[in-house]
N, C-alpha and C positions, 0 to 999 in steps of 0.2 A: 503496499501500502505506500506511494505517496503522500510526503504531506507540502499541501502548497498552502503557502500564504500571501495574500496581495502578489499571485502568478511567482514569488519565488517559491523554490522546492526546495527545503528541509535537510538537510542530512541526516540533522540528530534530534533528539529533545529537548537540547538549549539550544538548538540552534530555531525547530520551533517555538519554542517560549521567544527568543528573541524578538523572530519576527511577529507573532504573534498580538505580545504583550509590548514590543516598545523597549528594552529593556537590554540593558548586556549585559550580560549574566554575569561575564568575569568582573565587574564592576563589582558585584551584589556578593561574590563566591570567593572571589582573589584567585589568586594564581599558585601556583605549587613554588618555592625559592624564595617566594615577597620578602624584603626585609619588616625592620617593626615598624619601618618610620614611612616606607611604602604601603603597608597594613593600614596604621595609623592615619595615612589624609585619605586612601582609598576610606575607609569608614566615613568620614567626615562626608567626604563629596556622598556614598552611598546614603547618610541618611538625610542630608537638603535633597536631593533627589529623591527621596521614600514620602518625602511632602507634597511633591504635585503629583507624584503617581495616581492614577486610577484606584480604588479600592481592592480588584484582584489583584491588578498585575503588585499593590504596594502590596496586598497578603503574601506574592509569591518572590517578590525579593528578601522580605522576612527570613520568609523557609530557607534560601538560599543562604541568608548570611548564617540563621541557626547552624545549618547541613554544612556549612563550610566551618566554621566555629569547631566544632564537636573533632574531623576530619583532619581540622590543625592537633586539638587532645590527642586523639588514637597519637597520631604519624608523629609527635614528642616521646609521646609515655611508648612508645616504639625501640627509638632513634636512642632512650635512654638505656 
């Protein structure tokens, strides 16, 4: 099954969310190897963007932020 939003085909669930909700998943989920200063800056921007999002998109973005924080805790625990 193809996932098409606004005439663009999404290859992954993340791409579908970006196209359908109009949000950048990486802004809310972060990226691997992100430094502490980069993370704090990204989260500050993400918090500002949350204020302007529609309720459904804001809910999804908040879920991305929670899941990303949990993933970092697990990776930190495994590395220790």
